[in-house]
Each structure stands twice: as structure tokens, then as C-alpha cells.
C-alpha positions as CSV (number, residue, x, y, z in Angstrom):
1,K,18.8,2.6,-24.6
2,Q,21.5,1.1,-25.7
3,S,23.3,1.1,-22.5
4,S,21.1,-0.1,-20.4
5,H,19.6,-2.9,-22.2
6,G,23.5,-3.8,-23.5
7,N,24.5,-4.1,-27.6
8,I,21.8,-2.3,-29.6
9,I,22.3,-5.3,-32.2
10,E,20.9,-7.7,-29.3
11,R,17.7,-5.5,-28.2
12,L,17.2,-5.4,-32.5
13,Q,17.3,-9.1,-32.6
14,Y,14.9,-9.3,-29.4
15,I,12.6,-7.1,-30.8
16,I,12.7,-8.9,-34.3
17,E,12.1,-12.2,-33.1
18,S,9.2,-11.3,-30.4
19,K,7.4,-8.8,-32.7
20,N,8.0,-9.9,-36.0
21,P,6.1,-7.5,-38.4
22,S,4.4,-8.8,-41.4
23,K,5.0,-7.1,-44.9
24,R,2.4,-4.8,-44.9
25,E,3.1,-3.8,-41.1
26,R,6.8,-2.9,-42.4
27,S,5.2,-1.2,-45.8
28,K,3.7,1.1,-43.2
29,T,6.6,1.6,-41.1
30,G,9.1,2.2,-43.7
31,L,11.1,-0.9,-43.5
32,S,11.8,-2.9,-46.5
33,P,11.4,-6.6,-47.3
34,Q,14.3,-8.2,-47.1
35,D,14.4,-9.3,-50.5
36,E,14.5,-6.1,-51.9
37,P,18.1,-4.7,-53.8
38,Q,19.5,-3.1,-51.2
39,E,20.7,-0.3,-53.5
40,R,17.7,1.3,-53.4
41,F,18.4,2.2,-49.2
42,L,21.0,4.3,-48.2
43,P,23.4,2.9,-45.3
44,M,22.5,5.3,-42.4
45,S,20.4,8.2,-43.2
46,I,17.0,8.7,-41.5
47,S,15.0,11.9,-41.6
48,H,11.6,12.6,-40.4
49,T,8.7,15.4,-42.0
50,K,6.3,16.8,-39.7
51,D,3.9,14.3,-39.6
52,T,6.4,11.9,-38.7
53,S,6.5,9.4,-41.8
54,I,9.5,8.3,-42.8
55,E,11.0,10.0,-45.9
56,V,14.5,7.9,-46.4
57,Y,14.8,4.7,-44.6
58,A,17.6,2.2,-44.3
59,N,17.8,-1.7,-45.0
60,I,17.4,-3.5,-41.9
61,N,20.8,-5.2,-42.7
62,R,22.8,-2.3,-43.3
63,L,21.6,-0.7,-40.2
64,C,22.4,-3.7,-38.5
65,D,26.0,-3.5,-40.1
66,F,26.2,-0.2,-39.1
67,L,25.4,-0.8,-35.6
68,E,27.7,-3.7,-35.1
69,K,30.5,-1.4,-36.3
70,I,29.7,1.2,-33.4
71,S,29.7,-1.9,-30.9
72,K,33.2,-3.1,-32.1
73,S,34.6,0.4,-31.4
74,N,33.0,0.6,-27.6
75,S,35.3,1.2,-25.3
76,S,33.8,-1.5,-22.5
77,K,36.2,-3.7,-23.6
78,L,38.7,-5.8,-21.8
79,N,42.3,-6.4,-22.7
80,G,42.3,-9.5,-20.2
81,E,39.8,-11.7,-19.1
82,R,38.1,-11.7,-15.5
83,K,38.1,-15.2,-13.5
84,L,35.8,-16.9,-11.6
85,P,36.3,-17.9,-8.0
86,D,38.1,-22.0,-7.8
87,S,34.4,-23.1,-6.5
88,M,32.5,-22.2,-9.2
89,K,32.4,-23.4,-12.6
90,L,32.4,-22.3,-16.4
91,G,29.6,-22.4,-18.9
92,V,27.0,-23.2,-15.9
93,P,25.1,-20.9,-13.7
94,N,26.4,-20.6,-10.4
95,L,24.1,-19.7,-7.6
96,V,25.3,-18.1,-4.6
97,V,23.0,-17.6,-1.3
98,I,24.5,-15.0,1.3
99,P,23.1,-12.7,3.9
100,S,21.7,-9.5,2.2
101,D,23.9,-7.1,4.0
102,N,27.0,-8.6,2.6
103,I,25.9,-9.0,-1.3
104,L,27.7,-6.0,-2.6
105,Q,30.8,-6.6,-0.7
106,F,30.5,-10.2,-2.6
107,V,30.0,-8.5,-5.9
108,L,33.0,-6.3,-5.7
109,S,35.3,-9.1,-4.4
110,L,34.1,-10.7,-7.8
111,Y,35.5,-7.9,-10.3
112,L,38.2,-6.2,-7.8
113,T,40.7,-8.5,-8.4
114,D,44.8,-8.1,-7.9
115,D,44.8,-7.6,-11.4
116,D,45.7,-4.2,-12.4
117,N,44.9,-4.6,-16.4
118,L,41.3,-5.5,-15.4
119,P,38.8,-2.3,-14.9
120,L,35.7,-1.8,-12.6
121,P,32.7,-3.8,-13.9
122,F,31.1,-2.5,-16.8
123,Y,27.5,-1.7,-16.8
124,H,26.3,-4.2,-18.9
125,E,27.9,-7.1,-16.7
126,I,25.7,-6.6,-13.9
127,L,21.9,-6.9,-13.9
128,F,20.1,-5.9,-10.2
129,C,17.3,-7.4,-10.4
130,T,13.9,-5.4,-8.4
131,V,10.2,-5.5,-8.8
132,Q,10.2,-3.4,-11.7
133,T,12.3,-5.9,-13.5
134,T,11.0,-6.8,-17.1
135,I,11.3,-9.8,-18.7
136,E,12.8,-7.9,-21.2
137,E,15.9,-6.7,-19.4
138,V,16.4,-10.4,-18.3
139,D,16.1,-11.8,-21.5
140,I,18.5,-9.1,-23.4
141,F,20.9,-10.6,-20.2
142,W,20.5,-14.1,-20.8
143,R,21.6,-13.1,-24.6
144,R,24.3,-10.8,-23.4
145,V,25.6,-13.8,-21.6
146,M,25.0,-16.7,-23.9
147,M,24.7,-15.3,-27.4
148,N,27.7,-14.1,-28.3
149,P,30.3,-16.4,-26.4
150,Q,33.3,-15.4,-28.7
151,T,33.4,-12.5,-27.5
152,S,31.6,-12.3,-24.0
153,H,33.4,-15.1,-22.6
154,R,35.9,-12.8,-21.5
155,N,33.5,-11.1,-19.4
156,L,32.0,-12.2,-15.8
157,F,28.4,-11.5,-15.7
158,C,26.3,-11.1,-12.5
159,M,22.5,-11.2,-11.7
160,V,21.9,-9.3,-8.0
161,N,18.9,-10.1,-6.2
162,I,17.3,-12.4,-8.3
163,E,14.6,-13.3,-5.3
164,S,13.2,-9.6,-6.2
165,L,12.1,-10.6,-9.5
166,K,8.2,-10.6,-9.8
167,Y,6.9,-14.6,-9.8
168,E,5.9,-14.0,-13.3
169,V,9.1,-12.8,-14.2
170,A,11.0,-15.2,-12.7
171,V,9.2,-18.1,-14.2
172,R,9.9,-16.4,-17.9
173,A,13.3,-15.8,-17.3
174,F,13.9,-19.5,-16.3
175,A,12.1,-20.6,-19.7
176,E,14.2,-18.5,-21.4
177,F,17.7,-19.5,-20.1
178,K,16.5,-23.0,-20.9
179,D,15.5,-22.5,-24.4
180,K,19.2,-20.1,-25.2
181,S,21.2,-22.9,-23.0
182,T,20.0,-25.5,-25.7
183,C,20.1,-23.6,-28.8
184,D,22.3,-24.6,-31.3
185,K,24.0,-21.5,-31.8
186,V,25.7,-21.5,-28.1
187,R,26.2,-25.7,-28.4
188,N,28.1,-25.6,-31.6
189,K,31.2,-26.8,-31.4
190,E,33.3,-23.2,-32.4
191,A,31.1,-22.2,-29.3
192,E,32.1,-24.9,-26.6
193,K,35.7,-23.2,-26.8
194,Y,34.5,-20.1,-25.0
195,L,32.4,-20.5,-22.1
196,Y,30.5,-18.1,-20.4
197,K,31.1,-16.9,-16.6
198,L,27.3,-16.3,-14.7
199,V,26.9,-15.9,-11.2
200,L,23.4,-15.6,-9.8
201,I,23.2,-13.9,-6.3
202,C,20.1,-14.4,-3.7
203,A,19.4,-12.8,-0.4
204,K,19.3,-15.8,2.2
205,E,16.8,-14.0,4.3
206,K,14.3,-14.6,1.2
207,E,15.9,-17.7,-0.4
208,R,12.5,-20.1,0.0
209,F,10.4,-17.4,-1.7
210,S,12.5,-17.5,-4.9
211,Y,11.8,-19.2,-7.6
212,L,15.1,-18.9,-10.0
213,A,16.7,-19.7,-6.6
214,A,14.6,-23.3,-6.4
215,A,14.8,-23.5,-10.1
216,F,19.0,-23.1,-9.6
217,E,19.3,-25.0,-7.0
218,D,21.6,-27.8,-8.5
219,F,23.9,-25.1,-9.4
220,K,24.1,-23.6,-6.2
221,R,28.1,-22.6,-4.7
222,S,29.5,-22.1,-1.1
223,N,30.8,-18.5,-0.6
224,I,32.6,-17.0,2.6
225,I,33.6,-13.4,3.1
226,T,36.4,-12.6,5.2
227,N,38.0,-9.3,6.9
228,D,40.9,-9.9,4.7
229,T,38.7,-9.5,1.7
230,T,37.0,-6.5,2.8
231,V,40.8,-5.0,3.2
232,N,41.8,-6.4,-0.5
233,I,38.4,-5.0,-2.0
234,K,39.0,-1.4,-0.4
235,T,42.8,-1.0,-1.6
236,N,42.0,-2.3,-5.0
237,L,38.5,0.3,-5.6
238,T,40.8,2.9,-4.3
239,K,43.5,1.8,-7.4
240,K,40.8,1.4,-10.0
241,L,38.8,5.1,-9.1
242,S,42.6,6.6,-9.5
243,L,43.1,7.2,-13.4
244,S,46.6,6.3,-14.4
245,R,46.9,9.2,-16.4
246,K,48.3,12.6,-14.9
247,P,45.4,15.1,-14.4
248,T,45.2,18.1,-16.3
249,K,43.1,21.1,-15.5
250,Q,40.2,19.7,-17.5
251,D,39.8,17.2,-14.9
252,A,37.4,18.0,-12.0
253,W,39.2,15.1,-9.5
254,I,42.6,17.2,-10.0
255,I,41.4,18.7,-6.5
256,D,41.5,15.3,-4.9
257,N,44.7,14.7,-2.7
258,G,44.7,10.7,-3.9
259,K,43.8,11.9,-7.5
260,S,40.3,9.7,-7.2
261,R,37.3,10.1,-9.2
262,V,35.0,9.3,-6.0
263,K,35.5,10.6,-2.5
264,V,33.1,10.5,0.5
265,V,32.4,12.9,3.5
266,A,30.8,10.7,5.9
267,S,30.0,11.5,9.8
268,N,27.9,9.4,12.2
269,S,25.9,12.5,13.0
270,V,24.8,16.0,11.7
271,G,26.2,18.9,11.8
272,A,29.9,17.3,12.0
273,G,31.4,19.7,9.2
274,K,30.8,17.9,5.9
275,S,29.4,21.0,4.6
276,L,33.2,22.9,5.4
277,Y,34.5,19.8,3.3
278,I,32.2,20.7,-0.2
279,N,32.7,24.4,0.4
280,K,36.7,23.7,0.4
281,F,36.3,21.5,-2.8
282,K,34.8,24.2,-4.5
283,S,37.2,26.8,-3.5
284,D,39.9,24.5,-4.7
285,M,38.3,24.0,-8.1
286,L,38.9,28.0,-8.5
287,K,42.1,28.1,-6.7
288,M,43.4,25.3,-9.3
289,G,41.9,27.3,-12.1
290,V,39.5,24.4,-13.5
291,V,36.7,26.7,-13.6
292,R,36.0,30.5,-13.1
293,Q,34.1,32.4,-10.8
294,D,31.1,32.7,-13.6
295,E,31.2,28.9,-14.3
296,M,30.5,27.8,-10.9
297,D,26.7,27.3,-10.9
298,Q,27.1,25.3,-13.9
299,A,30.6,23.4,-12.7
300,V,29.2,22.6,-9.9
301,V,25.9,20.3,-9.3
302,T,24.3,19.0,-6.5
303,V,22.1,15.8,-6.5
304,C,19.8,15.9,-3.6
305,I,18.4,12.4,-2.1
306,H,15.9,12.9,0.0
307,G,12.7,10.7,1.4
308,K,12.9,7.4,3.0
309,Q,13.8,5.3,-0.3
310,A,16.1,6.1,-3.0
311,S,14.7,6.6,-6.2
312,E,17.1,5.9,-9.5
313,E,14.4,7.6,-11.7
314,D,15.1,10.7,-9.7
315,I,18.3,10.7,-9.3
316,T,18.5,10.1,-13.0
317,D,16.2,12.6,-14.2
318,Q,18.3,15.2,-11.6
319,L,21.4,14.5,-13.7
320,L,20.3,14.7,-17.2
321,R,18.5,18.2,-16.5
322,N,22.0,19.4,-15.5
323,R,23.4,17.9,-18.9
324,L,26.0,20.3,-19.6
325,T,27.4,20.3,-23.3
326,S,29.1,24.0,-23.2
327,L,31.3,23.4,-20.5
328,E,34.9,21.3,-21.8
329,H,36.0,20.7,-18.2
330,G,35.1,18.4,-15.5
331,V,32.0,18.7,-13.3
332,M,31.8,18.2,-9.5
333,F,28.8,16.3,-8.8
334,H,27.9,17.1,-5.2
335,V,25.6,13.8,-4.2
336,D,23.9,15.0,-1.0
337,V,22.2,12.1,1.0
338,A,19.4,12.8,3.6
339,S,19.6,11.2,6.6
340,T,16.1,9.9,6.2
341,I,17.2,7.5,3.5
342,Q,16.6,3.9,4.9
343,L,16.2,1.9,1.5
344,G,17.6,1.5,-2.2
345,L,20.5,3.8,-1.9
346,S,23.1,1.2,-2.2
347,P,22.3,-0.5,-5.3
348,I,22.0,3.3,-7.0
349,L,25.3,4.5,-5.5
350,F,27.0,1.1,-6.8
351,K,25.5,1.7,-10.1
352,L,26.4,5.5,-10.6
353,L,29.7,5.1,-8.9
354,I,31.2,1.6,-9.6
355,L,29.1,1.1,-12.9
356,G,29.3,4.4,-13.9
357,G,25.8,4.9,-15.3
358,V,22.2,4.9,-14.0
359,C,19.0,4.8,-16.1
360,N,15.5,6.2,-15.6
361,S,12.4,4.0,-16.8
362,S,12.1,5.6,-20.2
363,G,15.6,4.0,-20.8
364,K,17.4,7.5,-21.0
365,L,20.9,6.8,-19.5
366,W,23.2,8.8,-17.3
367,L,27.1,7.7,-18.3
368,C,29.8,9.2,-15.7
369,R,32.7,10.8,-17.6
370,N,36.4,10.5,-16.6
371,T,36.6,13.8,-16.1
372,D,34.0,14.4,-13.5
373,Y,34.5,14.5,-10.1
374,Y,31.8,12.7,-7.6
375,V,31.4,13.6,-4.1
376,V,28.4,11.9,-1.6
377,E,27.8,13.4,1.3
378,I,26.1,11.1,3.8
379,T,25.2,10.8,7.3
380,L,25.6,6.9,8.4
381,T,23.9,6.3,11.5
382,L,23.5,3.0,13.5
383,N,20.2,2.1,11.8
384,P,20.0,-1.2,11.1
385,N,18.6,-0.9,7.6
386,H,22.3,1.0,7.0
387,I,24.9,-1.7,7.5
388,E,25.1,-2.8,4.2
389,L,25.4,1.3,2.8
390,D,27.9,1.5,5.9
391,Q,30.0,-1.0,4.1
392,F,29.9,-0.2,0.9
393,V,30.6,3.0,0.9
394,R,33.5,2.5,3.3
395,N,35.1,0.8,0.5
396,F,35.5,4.3,-1.2
397,P,38.1,6.8,-0.6
398,I,36.6,8.5,2.4
399,I,36.6,11.7,5.0
400,N,35.5,10.7,8.6
401,C,34.1,13.9,10.0
402,L,33.8,14.1,13.6
403,Q,32.2,16.6,16.2
404,P,34.6,19.2,17.8
405,K,34.9,17.1,21.1
406,D,35.5,14.2,19.2
407,A,37.8,15.8,17.2
408,L,39.6,16.8,19.7
409,K,40.0,13.8,21.4
410,T,41.1,11.9,18.2
411,T,44.8,12.6,17.2
412,A,45.9,9.9,15.3
413,D,43.3,11.2,12.3
414,N,43.8,14.6,12.4
415,Q,44.8,15.0,8.9
416,N,41.0,13.9,8.2
417,H,39.9,17.0,10.1
418,T,42.3,19.6,8.9
419,I,39.7,21.5,7.1
420,D,37.4,21.8,9.9
421,L,40.2,22.6,12.3
422,M,41.5,25.4,10.1
423,T,37.9,27.3,10.4
424,I,39.1,28.4,13.5
425,T,42.2,30.1,13.3
426,D,41.4,33.3,11.6
427,E,41.3,36.6,13.5
428,Q,37.9,36.5,15.0
429,F,38.7,33.1,17.0
430,Q,42.3,34.0,17.8
431,R,40.7,37.5,19.5
432,V,37.8,35.1,21.1
433,N,40.7,32.5,22.2
434,E,42.7,35.0,23.7
435,Y,40.4,36.8,25.8
436,L,39.3,33.7,27.3
437,K,42.8,32.1,28.0
438,R,43.5,35.1,30.2
439,L,40.3,35.0,31.7
440,K,41.1,31.4,33.2
441,T,44.4,32.4,34.2
442,G,42.8,35.2,36.0
443,E,44.6,38.3,34.4
444,N,42.8,41.7,33.9
445,L,41.2,42.1,30.7
446,E,40.9,45.8,31.3
447,E,44.5,46.2,30.6
448,F,44.0,43.9,27.4
449,L,43.5,44.6,23.7
450,Y,43.8,42.5,21.2
451,K,44.9,44.3,18.0
452,I,44.8,42.8,14.3
453,E,47.6,41.9,12.1
454,G,49.8,44.9,11.0
455,Q,49.5,46.7,14.0
456,Q,50.6,45.5,17.7
457,A,50.5,41.8,17.6
458,P,48.9,40.2,20.7
459,Q,51.4,38.4,23.2
460,N,51.5,34.9,23.2
461,Q,49.3,34.3,19.9
462,N,50.6,30.8,19.8
463,N,47.7,28.8,20.1
464,S,47.5,25.4,18.1
465,I,44.4,24.4,16.7
466,Q,43.6,21.7,19.5
467,D,44.0,25.0,21.7
468,N,41.7,26.9,19.9
469,I,39.0,24.1,20.1
470,K,39.6,23.4,23.7
471,Y,38.6,27.2,24.8
472,A,35.8,27.6,22.8
473,L,34.2,24.2,23.9
474,Q,35.1,24.9,27.7
475,H,33.1,28.5,27.3
476,C,30.5,28.0,24.7
477,G,27.9,26.4,27.2
478,I,26.8,23.5,24.9
479,D,28.1,19.9,26.3
480,Q,28.4,18.5,22.1
481,P,28.3,21.4,20.1
482,S,28.6,21.0,16.4
483,W,31.0,23.0,14.0
484,C,28.1,25.3,13.6
485,E,27.2,25.9,17.0
486,L,30.9,26.5,18.0
487,R,31.0,28.8,15.3
488,N,28.2,30.7,16.1
489,F,29.7,31.1,19.6
490,V,32.7,32.6,18.9
491,N,30.7,34.8,16.2
492,F,28.5,36.4,18.5
493,L,31.5,36.2,21.2
494,N,34.0,38.2,18.9
495,N,31.4,40.8,17.5
496,Q,30.8,41.8,21.4
497,L,34.4,42.0,22.3
């Protein structure tokens, strides 16, 4: 449970201080008294018998030393230092109260600066609060912020949706914060050189119901989000999602035109051709040699998100069930979001795509790899509950899918629909459109016979992509057909012809 709650040492400290087992209890669990000679205990060799009793165990000090070395080798270290906005202060909490629809945009604006040396926020830097958040999680977050200032002062910590905490958890969380703020370990002269950076975010609609918002009222800051900020967020996020190194065939995201590890395929309605892009990505993995045909079932994993409320527990379990150690190359994760989803999706996508991990209630963590490619298929409706989600997903590199009639009218974004449009240029569509074109001009169809390539080429077979759509739309009999309906019409007529 290291990554879900931060450094393992912090968790050990919490357990030791809160539980504090007696000498008798330690002897039962295999933990030795601190005053025993350390030579009697191996530095890190733990094994279990069938009855789960520990045969060989490590001294707790040796164990902590071992874990500290692991922590120092952790890749989630900052080369630079994150900066707070000018209106905020170091060494104290900064309370920000903003509309709930703007929260994720504000969080992104804190981390997505123009400094190319700073990575996306780490999993341990942001805590999303829910009604399930425990005091243990909050306490470990406080420790992460304040108890190790020599290293954590470079990070920017953010607690999001503090109004969602249960009242009992919020009361204890404030008490723990005050206790750690006055701790000698934090207030010594050495620590005064390193001031932490902490932002607390509360939804404006529920501010008056939040205990922590009232408790930190004296630290409230003003905040304004502008359209320019949104443009900068999208630009900087696209840069940071594109790895600086040259992709290899081990990287599933080599198939992405912008070499981004994340792609969103979105539309405003169902049947707009999103699945055509997904199939195109799969075929590209084969063409570019990322996977073999016999590996496709393992190399493309679909994560389905259904129901009215998204569940991090369910998404994490689906990902863990598909954990593969036999594949040396990256995997394409197809996140299929049903149009019925109403709540809870935005924070989960933030964790998975920005922070790089999701966790279930048992502490099992899914961490994203740099070789994997995440494709989110989603339908963005005009539902008021989707305003925040719509804003958030449009920050990513996105493919906007349109219905055939809308795509025909839209020429400026034609490149975004090329895959959809190209599906109607094969022989069956050409045959249908050749007949429909001559039907419109009044030619005698009894004297015309379409021949496939290699025999007799049909006359005037120079239909553009737009012409193919136009002829099919005029005769399909549906006012606003989807790509699937249009294809079914052409398939049926082609068979008859």
C-alpha cells in the first residue's frame, strides 16, 4: 500500500505510533525489542511457514533502513521545484473555494506550468477526498506535507474536495494538522529553511457544510480562472504527455500521430464512428510491428465503465485482472465509457491519466507504464453533470467524431474524420455511388455495368470522399444516419447490385 498512501516509512511510523505493541505482543508477532543485538536479525529476509508464523524476521530498524534506500531510489523525485501562485503563501495552508465545475481545471493550472523540466503531478502529491476517505489517509498526507520538509518542500501538495470528508474525519484531520504544525520536528531551525506548499480546495456550492473550510477560513485565498489559462493547460498537458525519448516498437503509443501516451476519442452522440478509430488503432499496432496477431487479445485490454456512477474500485480490479508479465512490449488500454455515466468519472480519469495510478479499497495499486497507450472512448452529452467532465477531457489530445451529415458540412476539421470517411472508399461503396450518381443524372442503368479493378474500370470513377458521403446520404432514407446505419445501407444495396 506504499503508493496509495505515500512513503512506506510514513506508514510504518503511523502504525508504530498509533498501535505501539507491547513487548509481549511483539514477541508473538516476531518483532524483537529494540535493545536486542541487531546481529541476531537478518537485514531483509522474511519467510513464512504453512501456519503463517514468521521463521526469520528483520529488526524494525534494519527494515526501515532498507525501505529508506528504496524510497531514495524512487523515480518520483523532482529535478526542479514547483511554485505556488503569487496570491498564496509558503509554510501555511492555502484555502481555495471555487465552483465544483472548475476544480479540476484549477488543479491542472497549479501543476501545468511552462517549466518543461517539471513533470506531471505525482500520485502522492494530490489527495482526492470522498466520503470513504479515512483519517489514516489524511494523517499520512499531513505527514507527507510537513514531517519531511528537506525533501518535500520541492513538491506542491493539494487536497481536493475537502467538503466531501465525513464530519468525524474532518474534525480529527484538523486536530492532526494543528498537532503536526506545532511539532518540534517541523519547527526546528533546520526545517524553517524549507517551507511546505499546501493547497486545500473546497467546492463553493458546499462550503457552508465543510468543517475544514470553516476551520481554515483565515487562510482563504482568492482565485480566478480565465480562458487563457485553459489554453495554456491544454498546450502544456499535450507536451508533458509526449515523452521526450524516441519511441520504439516496445511502446504501444508509437501508433499515435502526436506520440502522446493518452488519446481521447469523443463525440456528442452515439454512432459517430468512435469504434472505427479504436479498430484503426488496433490494426496500426499490427502494421507497425508492436504486436503479433497471436498477441492481440493480450495487447489490447478493454476497461468498461458502465452504470450511473463510476467506481475506482471496479476500474482498478479490471486493470489488475489484466496485469500481464509475459508481454515485453506496451499495451493499449481501451477505456470504454458508457453514455449512462453521470457521476464520479472525472477524478478517476485524473488519477489514471494524470497521476498515473488508481487504487482499490484493499490498497492494491495500478500504476501506468511509460510504454502503455491509453485510449478513452467517451460520449460527451449536454447533461449538466458532464460540464466538469467535458472541460477536463478536452484538455487531452482529442479526436472529435461527427455524424456523417455533420462531417460533410465540416471542412476545417476534416483531418479529424479521415478514418471514418475513408471507410466508404472501398469497392462496395464505389459500386453503389456509381449507380446512384447515374440514377440522379437520368442515365440508362441497364447499359452500365460496374467492374472491379483489374478488369474494366468504370467510367468517371473519381468520386471524392465528400461525394461518396453525399450520394449515400441522399438515398439512405434516414435524416441523420450514423456511420453504422450508412454502412448497412450501402452493404445492402451493394449486394443487390
